Structure formats: C-alpha cells, structure tokens
C-alpha positions in Angstrom: 76.6 56.7 100.3 74.5 59.8 100.3 75.9 62.4 102.6 74.8 65.9 103.4 77.5 68.5 103.1 78.6 69.7 106.5 76.5 72.3 108.2 77.6 75.2 110.3 77.2 74.7 114.1 77.2 77.4 116.6 77.2 77.6 120.4 76.2 80.9 122.0 77.1 81.4 125.6 76.4 77.8 126.5 76.7 76.7 130.2 76.0 73.5 132.0 75.7 73.0 135.8 75.4 69.8 137.7 74.1 71.0 141.0 76.7 73.4 142.4 79.3 72.3 139.9 79.7 74.4 136.8 80.9 71.9 134.2 80.7 74.2 131.1 81.1 77.9 131.6 79.8 80.4 129.0 81.2 78.7 125.9 80.7 80.4 122.5 82.0 78.7 119.4 81.3 78.7 115.7 82.2 75.6 113.7 82.4 76.1 109.9 80.8 73.8 107.4 83.2 71.0 106.6 85.5 71.8 109.4 87.2 69.3 111.7 87.3 70.9 115.1 88.7 69.2 118.2 87.7 69.9 121.8 91.0 69.1 123.7 91.5 69.2 127.4 92.3 67.1 130.5 89.6 65.1 132.4 87.0 67.4 133.9 87.6 70.2 131.5 84.1 70.1 130.1 84.8 68.8 126.6 82.6 65.7 126.7 79.8 67.6 128.4 79.9 70.2 125.6 79.7 67.4 123.0 76.8 65.7 124.9 74.9 69.0 124.8 75.4 69.3 121.1 74.2 65.7 120.7 71.2 66.4 122.9 72.0 63.8 125.6 72.5 66.7 128.0 70.5 69.8 128.2 72.2 73.2 128.4 71.6 75.2 131.6 72.0 78.4 129.6 72.7 79.5 126.1 71.8 78.4 122.6 73.0 75.7 120.2 72.2 76.2 116.5 72.8 74.0 113.4 72.6 75.7 110.1 70.8 78.5 111.9 68.2 76.1 113.4 67.9 76.1 117.2 68.7 72.7 118.6 68.5 73.6 122.3 65.1 71.8 122.9 65.2 69.3 120.0 65.5 65.7 121.2 68.6 63.7 120.1 66.8 61.5 117.6 65.5 64.6 115.7 68.9 66.3 115.4 70.1 64.0 112.7 73.7 64.1 114.0 76.2 61.2 113.7 77.7 60.0 117.0 80.7 57.7 117.6 81.5 56.7 121.2 84.8 55.4 122.7 83.2 52.0 123.5 81.4 51.6 120.2 77.9 51.1 121.6 77.1 48.5 119.0 74.1 46.2 119.5 75.7 42.9 120.4 72.6 40.8 119.4 72.5 42.3 115.9 74.8 41.6 112.9 77.0 44.3 111.5 74.4 44.7 108.7 71.5 45.2 111.2 73.6 47.6 113.3 74.1 49.8 110.2 70.6 49.4 108.9 68.9 50.2 112.2 69.3 54.1 111.9 68.1 53.8 108.3 64.9 51.8 109.3 64.1 54.4 111.9 64.2 57.0 109.1 61.9 55.0 106.8 64.6 54.0 104.2 63.5 51.2 101.9 65.2 47.8 102.2 66.9 48.2 98.8 68.2 51.6 99.6 69.4 50.4 103.0 71.2 47.5 101.4 73.0 49.9 99.1 73.9 52.4 101.8 75.2 49.6 104.2 77.4 48.1 101.5 78.8 51.5 100.6 79.4 52.4 104.3 81.2 49.1 104.9 83.3 49.6 101.8 84.2 53.1 103.0 85.6 51.8 106.3 87.3 48.9 104.5 85.0 46.2 105.9 83.3 44.9 102.7 81.6 41.5 103.2 81.4 41.8 107.0 77.6 42.4 107.2 76.8 38.9 108.5 79.2 39.0 111.4 78.3 39.9 115.0 80.3 42.5 117.0 81.8 39.7 119.2 83.4 38.2 116.1 85.3 41.4 115.4 88.5 42.9 116.7 88.4 46.2 118.6 89.6 48.1 115.5 86.9 46.4 113.3 84.2 47.3 115.9 85.3 50.9 115.8 85.1 50.9 112.0 81.6 49.5 112.2 80.6 52.2 114.7 82.0 54.8 112.3 80.1 53.3 109.4 76.9 53.3 111.4 77.3 57.0 112.2 77.9 57.8 108.5 75.3 55.5 106.9 72.4 58.0 106.9 74.5 61.0 105.7 74.5 63.3 108.8 75.7 66.8 108.2 77.7 66.8 111.5 79.7 63.9 113.1 80.3 64.0 116.8 83.1 61.8 118.1 83.8 61.2 121.8 87.3 59.7 122.4 86.6 57.2 119.6 90.1 55.8 119.4 90.9 55.6 123.1 90.5 51.8 123.4 92.8 51.0 120.4 96.6 50.3 120.5 98.9 53.1 119.4 99.6 51.8 115.8 96.0 51.1 115.0 94.9 54.4 116.6 97.4 56.3 114.3 96.1 54.5 111.3 92.5 55.2 112.2 93.3 58.9 112.7 94.3 59.2 109.1 91.4 57.2 107.8 88.8 59.3 109.7 90.5 62.5 108.4 90.3 61.2 104.8 86.7 60.2 105.1 85.9 63.6 106.6 87.5 65.4 103.8 86.0 63.2 101.1 82.4 63.7 102.5 83.1 67.3 103.5 81.6 66.5 106.9 81.6 68.9 109.9 83.3 66.9 112.7 83.5 67.8 116.4 86.0 65.5 118.0 86.7 65.1 121.7 90.1 63.9 122.9 92.7 64.4 125.7 95.4 63.2 123.3 97.5 66.2 122.2 99.2 64.4 119.3 95.8 63.1 118.0 94.4 66.7 118.1 97.4 68.1 116.2 97.3 65.3 113.6 93.6 65.5 112.7 92.2 69.0 113.4 91.6 72.1 111.3 91.2 73.9 114.6 91.6 73.0 118.2 89.6 74.4 121.1 91.7 73.9 124.3 89.4 73.6 127.3 90.2 74.1 131.0 87.7 74.2 133.9 84.7 74.5 131.6 86.0 77.3 129.4 87.8 77.6 126.1 91.2 79.1 126.9 92.6 79.1 123.3 91.1 78.4 119.9 93.0 78.2 116.6 94.8 76.0 114.1 97.2 73.4 115.5 100.3 75.2 114.5 99.2 78.4 116.1 98.5 76.7 119.4 101.8 74.9 119.4 104.0 77.8 118.3 102.1 80.6 120.0 100.4 79.2 123.2 98.2 81.8 124.9 99.4 80.8 128.4 101.4 78.4 130.4 98.6 75.8 130.6 98.4 75.6 126.8 102.1 75.5 126.4 102.4 72.7 128.9 99.3 70.7 127.7 100.0 70.7 124.0 103.4 69.1 123.6 106.2 69.7 126.1 107.8 72.9 127.2 110.7 74.1 129.4 109.6 77.1 131.5 112.0 79.8 132.6 111.1 82.3 135.3 112.9 85.5 134.5 113.2 89.2 135.4 113.8 91.8 132.7 117.1 93.6 133.3 117.4 95.8 130.2 116.3 96.6 126.7 118.6 97.6 123.9 117.1 98.1 120.4 115.1 95.0 119.5 116.7 92.8 122.2 115.8 92.5 125.9 118.0 90.9 128.5 116.5 88.9 131.3 117.9 86.9 134.3 116.5 83.6 135.6 116.0 83.2 139.3 119.2 81.0 139.4 121.3 83.5 137.5 121.1 82.4 133.8 121.3 85.4 131.5 119.0 85.1 128.5 118.1 87.3 125.5 114.7 87.6 123.9 112.9 89.7 121.3 111.4 92.8 122.8 107.7 92.1 121.9 105.7 92.3 125.1 108.5 91.9 127.6 107.7 95.1 129.5 110.0 97.4 131.4 113.0 96.6 133.6 112.0 94.6 136.6 109.0 92.9 134.9 108.6 89.2 135.8 108.0 86.9 132.9 107.5 83.2 132.2 109.2 82.0 129.1 108.4 78.7 127.3 111.0 76.8 125.2 110.2 73.6 123.3 112.6 70.7 123.9 113.2 70.2 120.1 114.4 73.9 119.9 117.2 73.2 122.4 120.4 72.4 120.6 123.2 70.3 122.0 126.8 70.2 120.7 130.0 68.6 121.9 131.7 70.8 124.5 134.0 73.1 122.6 136.2 73.9 125.5 136.8 77.3 123.9 135.1 79.8 121.7 131.8 79.5 123.5 131.8 81.4 126.8 129.0 80.7 129.3 127.1 83.4 127.3 127.9 83.8 123.6 126.1 84.5 120.4 127.1 82.6 117.2 126.7 83.7 113.6 123.4 81.9 113.2 121.8 83.8 116.1 122.1 81.0 118.7 123.2 81.8 122.2 125.2 79.1 123.9 125.9 78.0 127.4 128.0 75.2 129.0 125.9 72.3 130.4 126.1 68.8 131.7 123.9 65.8 130.6 122.1 64.4 133.6 119.8 61.8 131.9 119.4 60.2 128.5 116.1 58.5 127.3 116.1 56.7 123.9 112.7 56.9 122.1 113.5 55.3 118.8 113.5 58.2 116.3 114.6 60.7 119.0 116.7 60.9 122.2 115.5 63.0 125.1 118.1 64.6 127.4 117.9 66.3 130.7 120.7 68.8 130.8 121.7 71.1 133.6 122.8 74.7 133.0 124.0 75.9 136.5 120.8 75.7 138.6 118.5 75.3 135.6 117.4 71.8 134.4 116.1 71.7 130.8 114.8 69.0 128.5 116.3 68.8 125.0 115.0 66.5 122.3 117.2 65.5 119.3 116.8 63.3 116.3 118.6 59.9 116.7 120.7 59.3 113.6 124.2 58.4 112.4 125.0 62.0 111.7 123.7 63.4 115.0 126.0 63.4 118.0 124.9 61.1 120.9 125.7 62.2 124.4 126.1 60.2 127.6 125.1 60.9 131.2 127.7 63.1 132.9 129.1 64.5 129.6 129.8 68.2 129.3 128.0 69.8 126.3 127.3 73.2 124.8 123.6 74.1 125.0 122.0 76.6 122.7 118.8 78.1 121.4 117.7 81.0 119.3 116.0 83.9 121.1 113.2 83.6 118.5 112.3 80.2 120.1 111.5 81.7 123.4 107.8 82.5 124.0 106.4 84.8 126.7 103.5 83.0 128.2 101.0 84.1 130.9 100.6 82.2 134.1 97.4 80.2 134.4 
C-alpha cells in the first residue's frame, strides 16, 4: 500500500463558537511529522470539535489550520486528503468490504487494477485478507472497525484522524486494537491525531498527549511527563488516580520542608516550589506509591523515617477491592483517607478490613499541584 509519510500539522490560535458557547478557545498546537498525538479530555472539553475542524467538517471561528505549511482553513474536507476513522465505523451497509475500500480510490481516479492491489494490501495490513466480498452486517464489531481503518489508510493519507475509534469494542479487543493501530502508525510513519476520553488508551498509544478542559489545552507532553509531573489538580485527577492532601507549610530546613494537613498529619516534602511558612499547597500522591506493611507495633512511630527514605504512619484498612493483578485499599491515617494500590501476589502481604497497618511513602513521590 502506497502511503505518504506523515506531514506536519499546525493549529494557530484556533477557536470555535456555537452561538454563545465557546467550544474551543484559542488552541495552538504543532504536530510533528510521524507523531501520534492524542487529544484527551472529558465530554465537552472540545477535543472532538478540534478534530472536526482539522477534518473540515466544522469551520473554525478564528485561527488557522496548516498541513505541511498549506492553509486548510477554507479547504473542503474532500480536498484535504486526510484519513478519518469514526467510533461507529460509518461503513456503507449496501457495499461490500471491497467496495467500501475502493470508494475513496475511485473518487481519486485510481485505476481498477491499482485499486485491487491497494484494497488487498490494506485488508492484509488489518489482518482481514479474503474479506472483500462480505458486507458490513456479516462482520463483528471488531472486524468492522478494522475495515474502517483499512478504508482510511487505503489511499495513503499523510494524516490519520481518529475519533474515539475503539469506544464500541470490548476491553480485550480494544487493548488488542490499540497495539495494532500503533504498529501500523509506526510502520507507515503516519501522523495520527487521536481523540479519546480513556486515559489508559492515551497513555498506551501516544507519543504526546494534549489534555483538554473547557476548550483549552491545559497540559501537553509525553505520557510519562503528564503522569509523573501533572501541571494541576485536574490533570493529576484525570490521568490515572491520585490522593490529594491539603497542607500548610510549617517550616523549611535544608532541602526538606515540613507541612501539616488540615487534620493534623505531618508530612515532609522536597523544598522545590513549596513557598514560605504558612503557604497553602495541594499535594498529589499516586495510589501505587503508597506502601503498606504489617503493623510493626514498635520501631515505627506515627512519624518516622526509615533508611530507604520512606516516612511511615500507623493506619487502619477500611476497604479492600480485588482487581486481579492488584488490590486496592482504602486506608485511614487519623482523619485522612487514602487509596493504596499493591500488586497481588504470593510474596506480597494481603490485608483485611479493620487490620492495623504501617503506611508509608517517599517524599519524592509527593507532587505539588495547582488548583484548577
């Protein structure tokens, strides 16, 4: 299958209003050639509207959209030469799989012999060789989604736009398709702009993620950066799961600051941007960074620091949820309720509701986040 190498796409101060509603607010974004970029956000954040403006199905109220330096703002969708995959496939039900794939080739004046070659190659790429004579109604949901992907790839677009393409699939098939799409993207060196509200999907597939909220990009970066260094409380809460501690700085000594939670829990954190005494902060702590150990009964005071740099407290397990590979615990430290997540295995202690435990974390695992 002939495919153009990915082209650079750029949005410059793009906005979109629907009457009095500002759906996309002054978004600027550069997508590199061959990059897999995901627009991630909750419903109503503006991610699909942004994608539809790139595709040409919505017109921008303000700003410019450029592909390889060429202005697309007033170019109709059929002349943009962009691949598009929708959540609900949008296959022609009265056409065979072959005709669905050949349709965009015919509109581009491709010969029958060349169309046959490209259709066969596209079906082989999505692991559906020999399915050309079937109709969409004869296919499973996963097979229909593969056909929709093949149709978007068959004419070699430089950019592939995908709007929640795996939302209708079951979890196992969705995870399988995530990897297949990523492999195809790398093999063809396509530029992909992918819309989803699924955080795990975004983390799995993306080179970079643009987190959107209320029509704006609130953080843009590689998955690891967003997960480990969220810009604010919204990002920390939306990507993965976080415990949030509201604290007041009580003192700084060397590289370590001491802070007190509203219910009296004394915590330590690296100085960084904690500010002066009396500063109010919100701290984020990922559940998998919270360690649990059998209650020692001695040697670990309510506040103590061990040799590995972990500070420990006495806590009580309030709830246990088994999730196969992991167990999720709700544990109470005085007036503070935290979520801890541990691997489930023969060599990992398993705790019961009501059990006393030691709870610890490294101060390096605390992140100062801004309120949203």
